[in-house]
C-alpha positions, 0 to 999 in steps of 0.5 A: 881327499885327505889333506894329511897326505901332502900338497901334490897331485898324483893323477897324471898317468892314465887310468886302468881300462877294462881288460887292461892286462887280461890274459885273453888279449895278451896281457900278463898282469899290470903294475900301477905306476905312480907319477908325482909332481909337487905343487909350487913348492919343494916337496921330498917323498920319504920311503914308506910315505902314503901318497895315495891309494888304489880302489878296485871295484868289481864290474857289473858285467864283462865289457864288450871290447877289452882293452888289448883288443883295440890295439892298445899301446901299453897291453903287456909292455911291463914297467917302462919309464915314461917318454919324458925321462928318455934322453934327448936325441 
């Protein structure tokens, strides 16, 4: 935790599951999407402002089932707005 980053929560989206975007199961690389909501006060994000970090860790072994082998919804979809931003109707 770094209090100098700001008072907001960034963990609203999902996780990177083992095998997400693995070419063997139809993936072609994945991008990380950050969803940010401010707490109970107005909050402005500035260009270049640090709001978090991703830390990658090497797995000790290959998973028995890769993400895309599960018929997963997000495999290979590319960047896409959240359903919360789609027009009503």
